Backbone bond lengths (Angstrom), bond angles and torsions (degrees), N, CA, C in turn:
res aa  C-N    CA-C-N  psi(-1)  N-CA   C-N-CA  omega(-1)  CA-C   N-CA-C  phi
1 X - - - 1.452 - - 1.510 107.40 -
2 X 1.308 116.89 141.52 1.464 122.01 178.13 1.539 111.43 -94.68
3 X 1.302 115.31 146.85 1.494 120.29 175.95 1.538 109.32 -59.18
4 X 1.310 118.44 -35.06 1.445 121.48 -177.46 1.552 112.06 -63.63
5 X 1.339 118.20 -20.65 1.464 122.72 176.34 1.486 113.23 -76.08
6 X 1.317 117.52 -10.04 1.490 122.11 -172.75 1.523 112.20 -105.82
7 X 1.302 118.93 24.34 1.480 123.41 174.60 1.556 109.70 56.29
8 X 1.329 119.78 50.77 1.448 119.27 -178.31 1.514 113.55 -70.98
9 X 1.329 114.48 149.57 1.466 122.28 176.36 1.540 106.45 -145.05
10 X 1.285 115.73 153.43 1.451 120.92 171.46 1.517 109.27 -99.96
11 X 1.332 117.02 141.31 1.456 123.28 167.97 1.515 106.84 -96.02
12 X 1.295 115.83 141.42 1.476 118.41 179.87 1.527 110.92 -127.32
13 X 1.324 114.85 152.90 1.446 123.14 174.50 1.517 104.13 -131.29
14 X 1.348 116.07 122.14 1.449 124.09 -178.81 1.541 112.36 49.07
15 X 1.330 113.71 42.21 1.465 122.24 175.48 1.500 114.24 79.55
16 X 1.345 119.53 1.85 1.471 122.99 179.24 1.511 109.09 -105.01
17 X 1.319 116.49 134.62 1.494 120.76 178.57 1.500 107.56 -69.61
18 X 1.355 116.47 129.73 1.455 120.61 -178.54 1.540 114.31 -123.26
19 X 1.315 118.02 -21.58 1.480 123.06 -177.62 1.494 110.43 -146.41
20 X 1.284 116.09 152.29 1.438 121.00 166.26 1.538 107.45 -112.32
21 X 1.319 116.61 135.67 1.460 123.26 -176.38 1.524 107.31 -124.47
22 X 1.356 115.81 131.02 1.463 118.45 -178.09 1.550 110.05 -155.15
23 X 1.333 114.71 162.40 1.468 120.31 178.79 1.513 108.28 -65.42
24 X 1.364 116.66 147.86 1.438 121.88 174.81 1.535 110.27 -60.42
25 X 1.320 119.21 126.21 1.445 118.89 -178.64 1.510 114.19 -71.37
26 X 1.368 117.99 -14.14 1.426 119.35 -178.16 1.539 109.49 -90.27
27 X 1.293 119.98 -55.37 1.478 121.88 -174.75 1.512 114.15 -103.44
28 X 1.352 116.95 -21.86 1.460 122.71 -178.70 1.551 113.23 57.97
29 X 1.327 117.65 22.63 1.474 122.10 -178.94 1.516 112.56 -107.79
30 X 1.330 118.90 -8.83 1.441 120.89 177.74 1.542 107.00 -142.84
31 X 1.337 114.68 169.31 1.475 121.65 -178.91 1.523 109.24 -103.09
32 X 1.320 116.56 148.39 1.403 123.34 176.05 1.555 107.91 -113.26
33 X 1.320 115.83 135.60 1.472 123.40 -179.13 1.522 107.15 -114.87
34 X 1.351 116.18 120.73 1.461 120.61 178.27 1.518 109.03 -119.06
35 X 1.323 119.30 107.10 1.443 122.55 177.32 1.547 110.93 -76.30
36 X 1.306 116.90 135.46 1.503 119.99 178.76 1.515 113.34 -129.25
37 X 1.358 115.71 4.15 1.486 119.03 177.44 1.521 108.47 -141.18
38 X 1.287 116.96 141.45 1.470 122.20 177.63 1.501 111.59 119.89
39 X 1.296 113.52 179.39 1.479 120.19 -176.31 1.513 111.97 -70.25
40 X 1.344 117.73 134.84 1.451 121.88 176.46 1.494 114.60 71.61
41 X 1.289 120.06 18.21 1.474 122.05 -177.87 1.500 110.62 -74.88
42 X 1.352 116.01 138.67 1.455 122.29 -176.85 1.518 111.13 -92.37
43 X 1.356 119.88 -30.05 1.461 121.60 -172.32 1.516 111.70 -103.86
44 X 1.333 112.41 150.28 1.478 122.70 174.89 1.500 106.61 -114.48
45 X 1.333 115.59 137.47 1.456 121.90 177.83 1.536 108.50 -114.37
46 X 1.322 115.00 134.90 1.467 122.04 170.16 1.507 107.97 -127.64
47 X 1.282 117.24 162.57 1.443 122.71 -179.54 1.517 110.89 110.68
48 X 1.348 115.69 166.14 1.441 121.73 -174.77 1.534 113.02 -100.88
49 X 1.297 117.28 -27.61 1.457 122.82 -177.84 1.523 108.88 -152.85
50 X 1.342 117.24 -176.14 1.473 120.11 -177.41 1.524 111.11 -64.32
51 X 1.324 118.99 -27.98 1.481 122.27 179.05 1.520 112.72 -68.71
52 X 1.349 116.73 -24.11 1.457 119.90 -175.41 1.538 112.48 -119.63
53 X 1.297 117.94 5.78 1.473 121.64 -178.03 1.504 113.96 -66.10
54 X 1.319 115.05 132.99 1.485 123.18 170.65 1.505 105.62 -124.85
55 X 1.324 115.91 133.77 1.463 123.12 177.35 1.536 106.97 -117.50
56 X 1.312 116.55 132.04 1.458 122.12 179.33 1.483 109.26 -131.20
57 X 1.338 119.32 136.93 1.444 129.50 2.53 1.557 110.50 -81.13
58 X 1.309 116.14 -163.45 1.478 121.87 177.27 1.523 111.62 -60.65
59 X 1.309 116.75 166.68 1.462 121.30 178.68 1.551 107.43 -114.74
60 X 1.321 114.18 115.89 1.478 120.99 172.10 1.512 106.47 -106.87
61 X 1.304 116.45 111.54 1.441 119.87 -171.10 1.564 109.90 -122.38
62 X 1.345 115.13 132.27 1.436 120.64 173.75 1.506 107.73 -129.53
63 X 1.330 116.38 126.42 1.478 120.56 -175.30 1.494 110.00 -142.32
64 X 1.304 115.47 143.93 1.473 121.53 169.35 1.516 107.55 -99.13
65 X 1.309 117.70 135.61 1.456 120.98 -179.28 1.503 107.59 -142.85
66 X 1.311 116.35 165.35 1.483 122.56 175.05 1.510 107.62 -115.31
67 X 1.291 115.69 135.93 1.506 117.82 177.53 1.546 107.44 -80.19
68 X 1.308 114.75 169.55 1.439 119.16 -174.15 1.508 115.16 -76.85
69 X 1.321 117.58 -7.24 1.478 121.47 -172.66 1.541 109.80 -94.01
70 X 1.351 116.41 -60.46 1.465 118.26 -170.82 1.535 113.59 -113.11
71 X 1.323 116.66 -1.18 1.486 121.94 -178.61 1.533 114.13 60.13
72 X 1.343 115.60 12.12 1.473 118.16 -178.39 1.512 106.48 -74.60
73 X 1.315 118.22 135.89 1.452 121.63 179.03 1.508 110.95 -66.23
74 X 1.320 115.61 140.27 1.475 121.93 176.28 1.505 103.69 -127.41
75 X 1.285 115.37 163.53 1.472 121.56 175.36 1.501 110.19 -118.18
76 X 1.300 114.15 130.57 1.452 121.63 176.59 1.517 107.42 -115.30
77 X 1.301 117.47 128.80 1.448 122.64 176.11 1.530 108.69 -125.06
78 X 1.270 117.12 115.50 1.464 120.15 178.00 1.519 111.24 -128.94
79 X 1.294 115.59 149.34 1.466 120.18 177.49 1.545 104.50 -139.65
80 X 1.344 117.09 120.51 1.431 119.79 -174.64 1.520 110.84 -155.62
81 X 1.318 114.53 168.42 1.438 122.30 173.31 1.517 108.65 -114.34
82 X 1.318 117.29 153.19 1.441 123.33 167.54 1.513 106.97 -115.87
83 X 1.367 114.71 109.48 1.456 121.90 -175.20 1.531 109.55 -126.76
84 X 1.321 115.64 114.57 1.449 120.06 177.43 1.529 111.75 53.34
85 X 1.320 117.80 42.77 1.439 122.91 177.63 1.516 115.90 81.17
86 X 1.317 117.08 0.01 1.476 121.51 -179.10 1.554 110.33 -105.61
87 X 1.333 117.64 142.45 1.450 122.76 171.99 1.520 107.64 -91.94
88 X 1.305 116.43 123.77 1.459 121.09 178.39 1.499 108.55 -124.84
89 X 1.352 115.78 114.67 1.457 120.60 -178.33 1.487 110.67 -71.22
90 X 1.354 116.23 138.91 1.464 122.93 -179.07 1.531 110.04 -79.79
């Protein structure tokens, strides 16, 4: 799966890209925010655009979300890498 398929966007602060935000590659029901600039940041981003983005280290994500039908909380647990614009599940 490609990062570009997950509706990626950059968040910016004072014109500088600070986070990448995209749909969860596992459930596609919530968004994942990965900060790569600023104090205390865990991830490093390389690449020029979403087609070439690499994020290090891997992303282990656990989120509770409600679906659009019954609002019942669900839990999504995903662990994956973003390497050269590709999502690779761990």
